[in-house]
N, C-alpha and C positions, 0 to 999 in steps of 0.2 A: 591617630595612628601616635602621636607623639604617650599618649595614655598609655598607648600600651606601647610601645618603644618602651621609656620610663619603667611603668611594672619587672621585662622582662628584662632592662641592665637592675633594680634592689635590687632584682626576686636571685638572678643570677649568682651577684653580687653575698646577695645573705647568701644562698648557697653552697659560693669558695668557700666563705666561710669559715661553714660549717663544715668544709672536711679539710682544711686546713689544720684547721684548733683542734680536730679528732685527735688527730695524733698528739699535741702537745699536752693538752689536758690529759689524754690516758698517764701522762708521764709524771706529771706533778701531782703529790701528796694532797695537798690542801680543795683539790679539783676532782677530786677523785669520785668516780660513774660519773660526771660531765662529760667524758673521751666517749662514749658509749651514747651518753644520750643526743646527740651531736651529731653518731655517726647516726643510729636511726634517724632522727630527726630529719637528714639529709636525704636520706635510706625513700624514707616519706614522701615531703615533698618533690624528690626525683619520679619517684610513680604518679605525686597526682599531678606535675608538668603535662606529664604525655595522657592522663584524659583526659577524654573529649567533651564533657557537662563543663558546662559553663559553673557550678556544683565547683566541683573541684580547681576550680581555676582561686572561689575565693579556702578553698580549705587550702592551697600551698601557698595559700599567701597567710591564711592563721599559721601553720603550723610552722612557716620563719619566725614570722610578729608573738608568737609564742612561745621561742628557744634565743630571742632575744631579748624573748623579758625573763623568762628563766636567766639567764645569764650572769643579765645588770643586779638581778637579785641576789645573789649568788657574789656577786665582785664587791654589792651592796655590806655585805656580812661580813667577806674575808675583811675591810677599811675599815666597816665597825670595830674590824676587834683589832686587828693592830692600833687603830685608837687608843684604845682603850690600854693591851699590852705596855706603852710610848710613853715615860712618863712628859709626861707637858713643862714646860717654857713659862715662864709668866714675867 
């Protein structure tokens, strides 16, 4: 029961993050295209959440983890670009 509860809390939290960030990412030019990616990923995850097969649960979690990874990779590339542009203090 604890495992299932933790799965639902984590899954619903990331799903909510996708939906909250959808509009925000859409408005930021540095994140062009990631808003729609968030919306599509959230819609797919929502559909998979209600599919009764056990495999759908794994696919639901995979969609969430892939979304997190894609956002982290983009965030890292933006941080690297900002670091290259800023003068280094020695």
